[in-house]
C-alpha positions as CSV (number, residue, x, y, z in Angstrom):
1,M,54.0,28.1,6.6
2,L,52.5,29.6,9.6
3,K,50.1,31.6,7.2
4,I,49.1,28.4,5.5
5,I,48.1,26.5,9.0
6,F,46.1,29.6,10.0
7,L,44.3,29.8,6.6
8,L,43.5,25.9,6.9
9,I,42.0,26.6,10.4
10,A,40.3,29.3,9.0
11,L,38.5,27.4,6.3
12,V,37.8,24.5,8.7
13,S,36.1,27.1,11.0
14,I,33.9,28.5,8.2
15,S,33.0,25.1,7.1
16,F,32.0,23.9,10.6
17,A,30.3,27.3,11.0
18,E,28.3,26.7,7.7
19,E,27.5,23.1,8.4
20,T,26.1,24.0,12.4
21,K,24.4,27.2,11.1
22,L,20.8,27.0,12.8
23,A,18.0,27.9,10.7
24,N,16.7,31.7,11.4
25,P,13.4,32.0,13.9
26,E,11.5,33.5,10.9
27,S,12.2,30.6,8.7
28,R,11.1,27.9,11.3
29,V,7.8,30.2,11.7
30,Q,7.1,30.2,8.0
31,L,7.7,26.4,7.9
32,K,5.3,26.2,11.1
33,N,2.9,28.1,9.5
34,S,2.8,26.4,6.1
35,V,2.6,23.0,7.7
36,E,-0.2,24.0,10.1
37,N,-2.4,25.4,7.4
38,I,-2.3,21.7,6.1
39,V,-2.7,19.9,9.1
40,S,-3.9,21.4,12.4
41,P,-4.9,19.6,15.4
42,Q,-7.1,22.4,16.4
43,K,-9.4,21.8,13.0
44,L,-9.3,18.0,12.8
45,K,-9.9,16.9,16.4
46,D,-10.0,13.1,15.3
47,L,-6.8,13.3,13.2
48,K,-3.8,12.2,15.0
49,A,-0.5,13.5,13.4
50,G,3.1,13.1,14.0
51,I,5.4,15.2,11.8
52,L,9.1,15.6,12.1
53,I,11.4,17.7,9.6
54,S,14.9,18.0,9.9
55,S,18.4,18.4,8.4
56,A,19.5,15.1,7.3
57,Q,23.0,15.9,8.0
58,T,23.2,17.5,11.4
59,G,19.8,16.3,13.0
60,E,18.6,20.1,13.5
61,V,14.9,19.7,14.0
62,L,13.5,22.4,11.5
63,Y,9.7,21.6,12.6
64,E,8.0,18.9,14.7
65,Q,4.3,18.3,15.7
66,N,3.5,15.5,18.1
67,A,6.7,13.4,16.9
68,D,6.8,11.4,19.9
69,E,3.5,10.0,19.9
70,L,3.1,6.4,18.7
71,L,1.2,6.2,15.4
72,I,0.4,3.4,12.9
73,P,3.2,3.9,10.0
74,A,1.8,1.4,7.5
75,S,4.3,0.8,5.0
76,V,6.7,3.4,6.1
77,N,7.6,0.5,8.4
78,K,9.8,-0.5,5.8
79,I,12.2,2.1,6.2
80,F,13.2,0.1,9.3
81,T,13.4,-3.3,7.6
82,S,15.2,-2.1,4.6
83,Y,18.0,-0.1,6.8
84,A,18.5,-3.1,9.4
85,A,18.7,-5.5,6.8
86,L,21.3,-3.3,4.6
87,K,23.1,-2.3,7.9
88,K,23.2,-6.2,9.2
89,L,23.5,-8.2,5.9
90,K,25.3,-5.6,3.9
91,P,24.0,-4.7,0.2
92,N,25.6,-7.5,-1.8
93,F,24.3,-10.2,0.7
94,T,22.6,-13.1,-1.4
95,F,20.0,-15.8,-0.7
96,K,20.7,-19.3,-1.6
97,T,18.5,-22.0,-3.2
98,Y,19.7,-25.7,-3.3
99,V,19.1,-28.7,-5.5
100,Y,20.0,-31.9,-3.6
101,T,19.9,-35.8,-4.9
102,K,19.2,-39.0,-2.8
103,G,20.0,-41.9,-5.0
104,A,22.3,-43.3,-7.9
105,I,22.8,-41.6,-11.0
106,Q,23.4,-43.9,-14.0
107,N,22.8,-43.1,-17.6
108,E,21.7,-39.6,-16.9
109,T,18.7,-41.1,-15.0
110,L,18.2,-40.3,-11.0
111,A,17.1,-43.6,-9.2
112,G,15.7,-41.6,-6.3
113,D,14.2,-38.3,-5.2
114,L,15.4,-34.8,-6.2
115,Y,15.2,-32.1,-3.3
116,F,14.4,-28.6,-3.9
117,K,15.5,-26.6,-0.7
118,G,14.8,-22.8,0.0
119,G,17.1,-20.4,1.7
120,G,14.4,-17.6,1.8
121,D,14.8,-15.8,-1.7
122,P,12.2,-13.4,-2.3
123,S,13.5,-12.7,-5.7
124,L,13.1,-16.5,-7.3
125,V,10.7,-15.2,-10.0
126,S,10.0,-17.0,-13.4
127,E,12.8,-15.7,-14.8
128,R,15.3,-16.5,-11.9
129,L,13.9,-19.9,-11.7
130,W,14.2,-20.6,-15.3
131,M,17.7,-19.6,-14.8
132,L,18.2,-22.0,-12.1
133,V,16.8,-24.8,-14.1
134,N,19.0,-24.0,-17.0
135,D,22.2,-24.4,-14.7
136,L,20.6,-28.0,-13.7
137,T,20.8,-29.0,-17.3
138,R,24.1,-29.4,-16.7
139,S,24.1,-31.8,-13.8
140,G,24.2,-35.0,-15.9
141,I,20.5,-35.8,-14.9
142,K,18.0,-36.0,-17.8
143,K,15.3,-38.3,-16.0
144,V,14.2,-38.6,-12.3
145,L,12.5,-41.6,-11.2
146,G,11.5,-40.3,-7.7
147,N,9.5,-37.5,-6.5
148,I,10.6,-33.6,-6.2
149,I,10.5,-33.0,-2.4
150,V,10.2,-29.5,-1.6
151,D,12.1,-28.2,1.7
152,S,10.8,-24.9,3.0
153,S,12.5,-25.6,6.7
154,F,14.7,-22.6,6.6
155,Y,11.9,-20.7,7.6
156,D,9.2,-21.5,10.5
157,S,5.8,-22.9,9.4
158,V,4.2,-19.5,10.0
159,R,3.1,-18.5,6.5
160,T,0.8,-15.4,7.0
161,P,2.0,-13.4,10.3
162,E,-0.9,-13.0,13.0
163,A,-0.8,-9.6,13.1
164,R,-2.2,-8.9,9.7
165,P,-5.6,-7.8,9.4
166,K,-8.2,-11.0,9.4
167,Y,-10.4,-9.3,6.7
168,L,-7.4,-9.7,4.1
169,K,-7.8,-13.1,2.1
170,D,-6.6,-13.8,-1.2
171,Q,-5.2,-10.2,-2.3
172,A,-1.5,-10.5,-3.7
173,Y,-0.7,-7.9,-1.3
174,N,-1.6,-10.5,1.6
175,A,0.6,-13.3,0.1
176,P,2.1,-15.7,2.3
177,I,5.7,-16.1,3.1
178,G,7.8,-19.2,3.2
179,G,11.4,-20.7,3.2
180,L,10.9,-21.9,-0.4
181,S,8.7,-19.2,-2.1
182,F,8.1,-18.6,-6.0
183,N,6.9,-15.2,-7.8
184,F,6.1,-13.3,-4.4
185,N,3.8,-16.3,-3.8
186,T,1.1,-14.8,-6.3
187,C,-0.3,-15.8,-9.8
188,T,-2.1,-13.6,-12.3
189,V,-5.3,-14.7,-13.9
190,Y,-6.2,-13.4,-16.9
191,V,-9.6,-13.4,-18.4
192,K,-11.2,-12.5,-21.7
193,P,-14.7,-13.0,-23.1
194,G,-15.5,-16.3,-25.1
195,Q,-16.3,-16.5,-28.7
196,K,-20.0,-15.7,-28.2
197,V,-22.7,-14.9,-26.0
198,G,-23.2,-17.6,-23.3
199,S,-20.1,-19.3,-23.6
200,S,-17.3,-19.7,-21.2
201,P,-14.6,-16.6,-20.9
202,L,-11.4,-17.7,-21.7
203,V,-8.9,-17.8,-18.8
204,Y,-5.1,-18.2,-18.5
205,T,-2.7,-18.1,-15.5
206,D,0.6,-16.4,-15.5
207,P,3.0,-18.2,-15.0
208,E,1.1,-21.4,-16.2
209,N,1.1,-24.0,-13.8
210,S,-0.4,-27.1,-12.4
211,Y,-0.5,-25.9,-9.1
212,I,-3.8,-24.0,-9.7
213,D,-7.0,-25.4,-10.7
214,V,-9.4,-23.2,-12.3
215,V,-13.1,-23.7,-11.9
216,N,-14.7,-21.6,-14.6
217,Q,-18.6,-21.1,-14.2
218,A,-18.5,-17.7,-15.7
219,T,-20.4,-16.8,-18.9
220,T,-19.9,-14.5,-21.5
221,S,-22.7,-11.7,-21.8
222,K,-23.8,-9.7,-24.4
223,A,-22.0,-6.6,-25.6
224,G,-22.5,-3.7,-23.9
225,A,-23.7,-5.4,-20.6
226,N,-22.2,-4.9,-17.0
227,N,-18.8,-6.7,-16.1
228,T,-20.3,-8.7,-13.0
229,L,-17.1,-11.1,-13.1
230,A,-15.5,-12.1,-10.0
231,V,-12.7,-14.3,-9.8
232,N,-11.7,-15.5,-6.1
233,R,-9.2,-18.3,-4.4
234,T,-11.5,-20.6,-2.6
235,E,-10.7,-21.7,0.7
236,Y,-10.8,-25.3,-0.5
237,V,-7.4,-26.8,-1.2
238,K,-6.5,-29.8,-3.1
239,G,-4.3,-31.6,-0.6
240,D,-1.0,-31.8,-2.1
241,L,-2.0,-30.3,-5.5
242,G,-2.6,-26.8,-5.0
243,D,-5.2,-24.0,-5.0
244,T,-8.8,-23.6,-6.7
245,V,-9.5,-20.4,-8.3
246,L,-13.0,-19.9,-8.7
247,L,-14.7,-17.6,-11.6
248,R,-18.4,-16.5,-11.5
249,G,-20.6,-13.9,-13.0
250,A,-20.2,-12.6,-16.6
251,I,-18.2,-10.7,-19.0
252,P,-19.5,-8.5,-21.8
253,L,-18.6,-10.1,-25.2
254,D,-16.9,-6.6,-26.2
255,H,-15.2,-6.1,-22.9
256,K,-11.0,-5.9,-22.9
257,E,-9.2,-8.6,-21.2
258,V,-9.1,-8.1,-17.4
259,R,-6.7,-9.5,-15.0
260,F,-6.7,-10.6,-11.5
261,Y,-3.8,-10.9,-9.0
262,K,-4.1,-13.6,-6.4
263,N,-1.7,-15.0,-3.5
264,I,-1.5,-18.9,-3.3
265,V,-1.8,-21.1,-0.2
266,N,1.4,-23.2,0.0
267,P,4.5,-21.6,-1.0
268,A,6.8,-24.7,-1.2
269,L,4.0,-26.5,-3.0
270,Y,3.7,-23.8,-5.5
271,A,7.6,-23.6,-6.2
272,G,7.9,-27.1,-6.6
273,H,5.1,-27.2,-9.3
274,M,6.8,-24.5,-11.1
275,F,10.2,-26.3,-10.9
276,K,8.6,-29.4,-12.3
277,T,7.1,-27.4,-14.7
278,F,10.1,-25.6,-16.0
279,M,12.3,-28.6,-15.9
280,L,9.7,-30.6,-18.1
281,Q,9.9,-27.5,-20.8
282,R,13.7,-28.0,-20.4
283,G,13.6,-31.7,-21.5
284,F,13.7,-33.5,-18.5
285,K,11.3,-36.6,-17.5
286,I,10.0,-36.9,-14.0
287,S,8.2,-39.8,-12.8
288,G,7.0,-38.4,-9.4
289,N,5.0,-36.0,-7.6
290,I,5.8,-32.9,-5.8
291,V,6.0,-33.8,-2.0
292,E,6.7,-31.6,1.0
293,G,9.8,-32.9,3.0
294,V,13.2,-32.1,4.4
295,V,16.6,-32.7,2.9
296,P,17.9,-35.8,4.4
297,E,21.7,-35.3,6.2
298,N,23.6,-37.7,3.6
299,A,21.8,-36.2,0.5
300,K,24.1,-35.0,-2.3
301,Q,24.3,-31.0,-3.0
302,L,23.9,-30.7,-6.9
303,L,23.3,-27.0,-7.3
304,E,23.4,-23.9,-5.3
305,F,21.8,-20.9,-7.1
306,E,22.5,-17.4,-5.6
307,S,19.5,-14.7,-5.6
308,Q,19.8,-11.1,-6.8
309,P,22.0,-9.1,-4.2
310,L,20.1,-7.6,-1.3
311,W,20.3,-3.9,-2.5
312,Q,18.5,-5.0,-5.7
313,I,15.8,-6.9,-3.4
314,V,15.5,-3.9,-1.2
315,W,15.0,-1.4,-4.3
316,G,12.0,-3.5,-5.3
317,M,10.8,-4.1,-1.7
318,N,10.5,0.0,-1.0
319,K,9.8,1.3,-4.7
320,F,6.5,-1.2,-5.1
321,S,5.9,-1.4,-1.5
322,N,6.1,-5.5,-1.3
323,N,5.1,-6.9,1.9
324,F,5.9,-10.3,1.0
325,V,9.6,-9.1,0.3
326,A,9.8,-7.4,3.4
327,D,8.5,-10.1,5.7
328,Q,10.9,-12.8,3.9
329,T,13.7,-10.2,4.4
330,L,13.1,-9.7,8.0
331,K,12.9,-13.5,8.7
332,R,16.2,-14.0,6.9
333,L,17.8,-11.3,9.1
334,G,16.5,-13.3,12.0
335,A,18.1,-16.5,10.8
336,E,21.3,-14.8,10.1
337,V,21.4,-13.3,13.6
338,W,19.8,-15.9,15.7
339,G,20.2,-18.9,13.7
340,V,17.8,-21.1,11.5
341,P,14.9,-21.5,11.0
342,G,14.1,-17.7,10.4
343,T,11.2,-16.6,12.5
344,M,9.5,-13.1,12.6
345,E,10.3,-13.1,16.3
346,K,13.9,-13.4,15.4
347,G,13.8,-10.9,12.8
348,I,12.2,-8.2,15.1
349,A,14.8,-9.0,17.9
350,A,17.8,-8.3,15.2
351,L,15.8,-5.5,13.8
352,E,15.5,-4.0,17.3
353,N,19.4,-4.4,18.1
354,V,20.0,-2.2,14.8
355,L,17.8,0.6,16.2
356,E,19.4,0.2,19.7
357,D,22.5,1.0,17.9
358,V,21.5,4.2,16.5
359,G,19.9,5.5,19.6
360,I,16.6,4.1,19.7
361,P,15.4,2.2,23.0
362,K,13.6,-1.1,22.5
363,N,10.8,-0.1,25.0
364,L,9.7,3.0,23.1
365,Y,7.8,1.3,20.2
366,K,6.2,-1.7,18.9
367,I,7.1,-3.6,15.8
368,V,5.5,-6.8,14.8
369,D,6.4,-7.6,11.3
370,G,8.5,-6.2,8.4
371,S,5.9,-4.7,6.1
372,G,3.5,-2.9,8.3
373,L,0.6,-4.6,6.9
374,T,-0.9,-4.1,10.5
375,R,-2.3,-2.0,12.9
376,E,-0.3,-3.2,15.9
377,T,2.9,-1.6,14.8
378,K,3.2,1.6,16.3
379,V,6.2,4.1,16.1
380,T,6.9,8.0,16.3
381,A,8.1,10.4,13.5
382,R,11.1,11.3,15.6
383,Q,12.2,7.5,15.5
384,I,11.9,7.4,11.6
385,G,13.7,10.6,11.3
386,K,16.6,9.1,13.5
387,V,16.6,6.2,11.1
388,L,16.3,8.3,8.0
389,Q,19.3,10.5,9.2
390,M,21.6,7.6,10.3
391,A,21.1,6.0,7.0
392,Y,21.7,9.1,5.0
393,K,25.2,9.6,6.9
394,D,26.0,5.8,6.8
395,F,28.2,5.3,3.4
396,S,28.1,1.7,3.8
397,S,24.7,1.3,2.7
398,S,23.2,4.9,1.9
399,P,23.5,5.0,-1.7
400,E,21.6,1.6,-1.6
401,F,18.8,2.9,1.0
402,I,18.3,6.2,-0.8
403,S,18.0,5.1,-4.1
404,S,15.3,2.4,-3.2
405,L,12.8,5.1,-2.3
406,G,10.3,6.2,-4.6
407,I,10.8,9.4,-6.7
408,G,8.3,11.7,-6.5
409,G,6.0,11.9,-9.6
410,E,8.2,9.4,-11.4
411,D,8.1,5.8,-10.2
412,G,7.0,3.4,-7.7
413,T,4.1,4.1,-5.5
414,M,5.2,7.9,-5.7
415,K,4.6,8.1,-9.5
416,R,1.1,9.3,-9.1
417,R,1.5,11.4,-6.1
418,T,0.6,15.2,-6.3
419,L,3.7,16.9,-5.8
420,A,3.3,20.6,-7.0
421,V,6.9,21.1,-7.5
422,N,9.7,19.9,-9.4
423,E,8.8,16.2,-8.3
424,S,12.2,14.6,-8.5
425,I,13.6,16.4,-5.5
426,V,11.6,14.1,-3.4
427,R,12.6,10.5,-2.7
428,A,10.1,8.9,-0.2
429,K,8.5,5.7,1.2
430,T,4.6,5.9,1.0
431,G,2.2,3.9,3.8
432,S,-1.5,3.4,3.6
433,L,-4.1,1.5,5.3
434,D,-7.7,2.4,6.0
435,G,-7.7,5.5,8.2
436,V,-3.7,5.4,7.9
437,S,-1.5,7.7,5.5
438,S,2.1,7.9,5.8
439,L,5.1,9.3,4.3
440,A,8.9,9.4,4.9
441,G,11.8,10.1,2.9
442,Y,14.1,12.8,2.0
443,V,13.4,16.4,0.1
444,T,16.0,18.8,-1.0
445,S,15.2,22.7,0.5
446,A,15.2,25.9,-1.0
447,D,18.9,26.3,-0.2
448,N,19.8,22.7,-1.9
449,E,19.6,21.3,1.8
450,I,18.8,17.5,2.1
451,L,16.0,17.4,4.6
452,A,14.6,14.2,6.1
453,F,10.9,14.1,6.8
454,A,8.4,12.0,8.5
455,I,4.8,12.2,8.3
456,L,2.4,9.9,10.1
457,L,-1.6,10.8,9.6
458,N,-4.1,8.6,11.6
459,D,-7.6,9.3,11.4
460,P,-10.1,6.4,11.4
461,K,-13.0,8.8,9.9
462,L,-10.9,9.9,7.0
463,K,-10.0,8.2,3.9
464,Y,-6.3,7.6,2.9
465,G,-6.6,9.5,-0.3
466,K,-7.3,12.6,1.4
467,M,-4.6,12.4,4.0
468,S,-2.1,11.3,1.3
469,T,-2.6,14.8,-0.5
470,W,-1.9,16.4,2.8
471,A,1.3,14.3,3.3
472,D,2.5,15.4,-0.1
473,Q,1.7,19.1,0.6
474,I,3.7,18.7,4.1
475,A,6.8,17.3,1.9
476,V,6.2,20.7,-0.8
477,A,6.3,22.8,2.3
478,A,9.5,21.4,3.3
479,S,10.9,22.0,-0.1
480,K,10.1,25.4,0.2
481,F,12.3,26.1,3.6
482,H,14.8,28.2,3.3
483,R,17.3,29.3,6.2
């Protein structure tokens, strides 16, 4: 028995020694030389680089360069948002969307208004809304004599965070946020040349809706001409009816179909118009209009519709760097912790508490939104590395967190990254703004050890593409590290 006890002690000691075995100095020097051959502060005087490479399991730092300098992370900021949401709300958390009635129901007719209230669900896209309407067919209502009242009061009225760059206009990645939102608050406009030269191009909106008014001032030009087609959402908003999309220029007769992704102005009205559209397609009859309002206290709940689980929402957010989903999620985090209405400020306060719990003091960084679509957010590579390490070791959410990161060369925003190794060993979140390139995540080393890395590159004189190549090369250098 004594021999067995000694054997167990020996095995534990060996295991502990293996886990705490420090990298030899020569390996560190090789990694340092590899990284600094790619990014050297001495060679690029305007470049600000914050880099940290460490063991995901132990936190042992294998290489660092200005790891405590505050830099712009761009969309790598979503690492903080997704970790805080999964940690605080839990992976199976769901958002809710509600339908209420106010008025008597007789002979399948509602003699009053139908209320459509959001709970901040960022996953309410066409197929999900169709499922919601399908559930509504069992409500006993076939005809609505009143209006459809859309209620977005679960979040505050700030649709576009003040910190976002002012030059961003109708781009899809600059979509507004709201308590009631649909299809990421974006719409796709498809344009095909007309039947003959001089005719108007054919225009389709997806999803097809009554919210967007298309003004087609474009023409079809002769085959082989330059494509000068421009599609923009105008600043003019048609009151409670929706947005105006203006087409100008010309598309050649032999040109293939082109598409434009645009955001919308009023999330609740957009969602309401699509709700009505799908109801009509499902056989409902609606007499009234789409009107903004608030569900009265004495209204009767008719339907509660659950979103996809949070882990699935975070998966899409990080894989495809969806700014709308990130900011929607952060507001919901704020509402859960500090109460309704959800605001960006409440979300940031909740996120700061999560970071403080993992050892990152509040006064050592600045985060102003959930998406990173701003130059005001500034964090350090060490802080990102700390979150990556904690996320890796936290089994309550680590599978969902890690699987949400893009796989190098295979999917999401990592699909086209030039990683000159077996790409599947890299899982990371990308980030880009003008003069900013960032990359953070995990990579397996030459010893098959999981390493966490955070790379923040800021240089106003350099384009994102050039710096993203450097970030990829640094990740490759980490993959070749051997203890």
